[in-house]
C-alpha positions as CSV (number, residue, x, y, z in Angstrom):
1,X,29.0,28.7,92.4
2,X,27.4,32.1,91.9
3,X,25.9,33.7,88.8
4,X,24.4,37.2,88.2
5,X,22.4,37.0,85.0
6,X,19.6,38.9,83.2
7,X,16.0,37.8,83.6
8,X,15.5,36.5,80.1
9,X,18.7,34.5,80.1
10,X,17.7,33.2,83.6
11,X,14.3,31.9,82.5
12,X,15.8,30.3,79.4
13,X,18.5,28.5,81.3
14,X,16.7,27.8,84.6
15,X,16.4,24.1,84.1
16,X,20.1,23.9,83.4
17,X,20.9,25.9,86.5
18,X,18.8,23.6,88.7
19,X,20.6,20.6,87.3
20,X,24.0,22.1,88.1
21,X,22.8,23.2,91.6
22,X,24.1,26.8,91.1
23,X,23.4,29.7,93.4
24,X,21.7,32.4,91.4
25,X,21.7,36.1,92.4
26,X,18.5,38.0,91.7
27,X,16.7,41.1,93.0
28,X,13.6,40.1,91.0
29,X,11.1,37.7,92.4
30,X,10.0,36.4,89.0
31,X,12.8,33.8,88.5
32,X,12.2,32.5,92.0
33,X,8.5,32.1,91.1
34,X,9.5,30.2,87.9
35,X,11.6,27.8,89.9
36,X,8.8,27.2,92.5
37,X,6.4,26.4,89.7
38,X,8.5,23.3,89.1
39,X,8.2,22.3,92.8
40,X,6.2,19.2,93.8
41,X,5.3,17.4,97.0
42,X,8.9,15.9,97.2
43,X,10.4,19.4,97.2
44,X,11.4,21.3,100.3
45,X,11.1,25.1,99.8
46,X,13.1,27.2,102.4
47,X,13.0,30.9,103.0
48,X,15.3,33.0,105.1
49,X,13.4,35.7,107.2
50,X,15.3,39.0,107.5
51,X,15.5,40.9,104.3
52,X,13.8,38.1,102.4
53,X,10.4,37.9,104.0
54,X,10.4,41.0,106.1
55,X,12.3,44.2,106.6
56,X,12.3,46.9,109.4
57,X,10.4,50.1,108.7
58,X,12.7,52.4,110.7
59,X,15.7,53.7,108.9
60,X,18.3,53.1,111.6
61,X,17.3,49.4,111.8
62,X,17.8,48.8,108.0
63,X,20.7,46.7,106.7
64,X,22.3,49.7,104.9
65,X,22.9,51.3,108.3
66,X,24.3,48.3,110.1
67,X,27.7,49.9,110.8
68,X,26.2,52.9,112.5
69,X,23.8,50.8,114.5
70,X,26.6,48.6,115.7
71,X,28.6,51.7,116.8
72,X,25.6,52.8,118.9
73,X,25.2,49.3,120.4
74,X,28.9,49.2,121.4
75,X,28.6,52.5,123.2
76,X,25.4,51.3,125.0
77,X,27.0,48.0,126.1
78,X,30.2,49.8,127.3
79,X,28.2,52.3,129.3
80,X,25.4,50.1,130.7
81,X,26.7,46.5,130.4
82,X,25.4,43.7,128.3
83,X,22.4,42.6,130.5
84,X,20.9,46.2,130.6
85,X,21.6,46.6,126.9
86,X,19.7,43.4,126.1
87,X,16.7,44.8,127.9
88,X,16.8,47.8,125.5
89,X,17.3,45.7,122.4
90,X,14.4,43.4,123.4
91,X,12.2,46.5,123.5
92,X,13.2,47.4,120.0
93,X,12.5,43.8,118.8
94,X,9.1,43.7,120.3
95,X,8.0,47.3,119.4
96,X,9.5,47.8,116.0
97,X,7.3,47.4,112.9
98,X,8.2,45.5,109.7
99,X,6.9,45.3,106.2
100,X,7.0,42.4,103.7
101,X,9.9,42.6,101.3
102,X,7.4,41.7,98.6
103,X,3.7,41.0,99.4
104,X,3.6,38.5,96.5
105,X,5.7,36.1,98.7
106,X,2.9,35.8,101.2
107,X,0.5,34.5,98.6
108,X,3.3,32.4,97.0
109,X,4.0,30.5,100.2
110,X,0.3,30.0,100.9
111,X,-0.2,28.6,97.4
112,X,2.7,26.2,97.8
113,X,1.2,25.0,101.1
114,X,-2.2,24.5,99.5
115,X,-0.5,22.2,97.0
116,X,1.0,20.1,99.9
117,X,4.5,21.4,99.2
118,X,6.4,21.8,102.4
119,X,7.7,25.3,103.2
120,X,10.2,26.0,106.0
121,X,11.6,29.2,107.4
122,X,15.3,29.1,108.3
123,X,16.4,32.0,110.4
124,X,19.7,33.0,112.1
125,X,17.6,34.1,115.1
126,X,18.7,32.8,118.5
127,X,16.4,31.1,121.0
128,X,15.2,31.3,124.6
129,X,14.8,34.4,126.8
130,X,16.3,37.7,125.7
131,X,15.8,40.8,127.8
132,X,12.0,41.3,128.3
133,X,11.2,38.7,125.7
134,X,10.5,35.3,127.3
135,X,10.9,33.3,124.1
136,X,12.7,34.5,121.0
137,X,11.0,31.6,119.1
138,X,7.5,32.9,120.0
139,X,8.5,36.4,119.2
140,X,9.8,35.6,115.7
141,X,6.7,33.4,115.0
142,X,4.5,36.3,116.1
143,X,6.4,38.7,114.0
144,X,6.0,36.6,110.9
145,X,2.3,35.9,111.5
146,X,1.6,39.6,112.1
147,X,2.6,40.2,108.4
148,X,0.8,37.1,107.1
149,X,3.3,34.2,107.1
150,X,2.3,30.9,108.6
151,X,4.9,28.2,108.3
152,X,3.3,26.0,110.8
153,X,0.8,25.0,108.2
154,X,3.4,22.8,106.5
155,X,4.4,20.9,109.7
156,X,1.1,20.3,111.5
157,X,1.7,17.8,114.4
158,X,5.5,18.2,114.5
159,X,6.3,19.1,118.0
160,X,8.9,21.8,118.9
161,X,12.4,20.5,119.3
162,X,15.8,21.9,120.5
163,X,19.0,20.6,118.7
164,X,21.6,20.5,121.5
165,X,25.2,20.0,120.7
166,X,25.3,21.5,117.2
167,X,28.3,23.6,116.4
168,X,30.4,25.3,119.1
169,X,28.2,26.7,121.8
170,X,30.3,29.3,123.7
171,X,30.3,30.0,127.4
172,X,30.4,33.8,127.2
173,X,27.8,36.3,128.2
174,X,26.3,36.5,124.7
175,X,22.8,35.0,124.4
176,X,23.8,33.8,120.9
177,X,26.6,31.8,122.4
178,X,24.4,30.0,124.9
179,X,21.2,29.3,123.0
180,X,20.7,26.0,121.1
181,X,19.2,25.8,117.6
182,X,15.5,24.8,117.6
183,X,12.4,24.1,115.6
184,X,8.9,25.5,116.3
185,X,5.8,26.1,114.1
186,X,7.6,25.6,110.8
187,X,10.6,27.8,111.7
188,X,14.1,26.5,112.3
189,X,16.2,28.9,114.5
190,X,19.9,28.4,113.9
191,X,21.2,30.4,116.9
192,X,24.3,31.3,114.8
193,X,25.1,27.6,114.0
194,X,25.5,27.2,110.3
195,X,22.2,26.9,108.4
196,X,23.3,23.7,106.8
197,X,24.0,22.0,110.1
198,X,20.7,23.2,111.6
199,X,18.7,22.1,108.5
200,X,20.4,18.6,108.6
201,X,19.4,18.2,112.3
202,X,15.8,19.3,111.5
203,X,15.5,16.8,108.5
204,X,16.7,14.0,110.7
205,X,14.2,15.0,113.5
206,X,11.3,15.4,111.0
207,X,12.2,12.1,109.2
208,X,11.8,14.0,106.0
209,X,14.0,13.2,102.9
210,X,13.1,15.7,100.2
211,X,14.1,14.9,96.6
212,X,14.9,18.6,95.9
213,X,15.7,21.7,98.0
214,X,15.0,25.3,96.9
215,X,16.4,27.9,99.2
216,X,16.0,31.7,99.1
217,X,18.4,33.7,101.3
218,X,20.0,37.1,101.0
219,X,23.4,35.9,102.1
220,X,25.7,33.8,99.9
221,X,27.4,32.0,102.8
222,X,24.1,30.6,104.1
223,X,23.2,29.4,100.6
224,X,26.5,27.7,100.3
225,X,26.1,26.1,103.7
226,X,22.8,24.5,102.8
227,X,24.0,23.6,99.3
228,X,26.9,21.7,100.9
229,X,24.6,19.7,103.2
230,X,22.2,19.0,100.3
231,X,25.1,17.6,98.2
232,X,26.3,15.5,101.1
233,X,22.8,14.0,101.4
234,X,22.5,13.5,97.6
235,X,19.6,16.1,97.3
236,X,19.4,18.3,94.2
237,X,19.7,21.9,95.2
238,X,18.9,25.3,93.7
239,X,19.6,28.5,95.7
240,X,18.7,32.1,95.1
241,X,20.7,35.0,96.6
242,X,17.7,37.4,96.8
243,X,19.1,40.9,96.8
244,X,15.8,42.9,96.6
245,X,16.6,44.8,99.9
246,X,20.3,45.2,99.3
247,X,19.7,46.6,95.8
248,X,17.3,49.3,97.0
249,X,18.8,52.8,96.9
250,X,19.4,53.9,100.5
251,X,18.7,57.4,101.6
252,X,21.2,59.3,103.8
253,X,20.8,58.3,107.4
254,X,19.1,60.8,109.7
255,X,21.7,60.5,112.5
256,X,19.9,63.1,114.7
257,X,16.7,61.1,114.6
258,X,18.6,57.9,115.3
259,X,20.3,59.4,118.4
260,X,16.9,60.7,119.6
261,X,15.3,57.2,119.2
262,X,18.0,55.6,121.3
263,X,18.0,58.4,123.9
264,X,14.2,57.9,124.4
265,X,14.8,54.1,124.5
266,X,17.3,54.4,127.3
267,X,15.4,57.0,129.3
268,X,11.8,55.8,128.9
269,X,12.2,52.2,127.8
270,X,10.1,52.6,124.6
271,X,11.0,52.6,120.9
272,X,9.9,55.5,118.7
273,X,9.1,54.8,115.1
274,X,10.6,57.2,112.5
275,X,7.2,58.9,112.3
276,X,6.9,59.3,116.1
277,X,10.4,60.6,116.3
278,X,9.8,63.1,113.5
279,X,7.0,64.6,115.6
280,X,9.2,65.2,118.6
281,X,10.1,68.9,119.2
């Protein structure tokens, strides 16, 4: 169930929404903060990563340009093959810079942890080796910590774990089809398995039975997946479809710059930021 409502109405009716376990759409952080004020040590607070906690600085990597980026990727894979393409993509992953979607979230998470409220990151990122990156888990954790997020603080002493056998692991060339969901340092990596399934496996592994789940994600399907698992486990759920990134006005893509960035990537195996590319003759 999904609602798009004004801020004042949302605050007034927040307790009712929590009781009904609705998924609420908002581009404003304030109603999320209001819900988290009600969290206690029996609450599990979950954050998606991409476009909720962090977003890429470079224009071509932003969500609004996904179709154009996928077109570039298809051409690269057709020309070079998937293994060589993965090398190039891993260079982008490692060298790109991100910014927090909202700096307030960094302090918000830290405050929850200081109050012994468990906070988890739940990302669709895959696991294992990818191109030049030895561990996608370590890369994502580093990417988060570089900005100021430390989810391991909530799960001190809980060892890393892979969740084999979840969903349908394919046998194709795609890394996503071969890698298993995993947990490490406060982050659950779903590897394209549904977020609900991955979370259920993690809760069993951690022997943690929260009395409430609050989940913030930018995609409705992931919220509904976790909501379904929460209901099956008898756990009250409140979800926020956080659209702060999607609702930002997008400037027209500089296609010439994007082509230059990928030309340099292919020739020199390095990723130019927008600023660096703008300085090129």
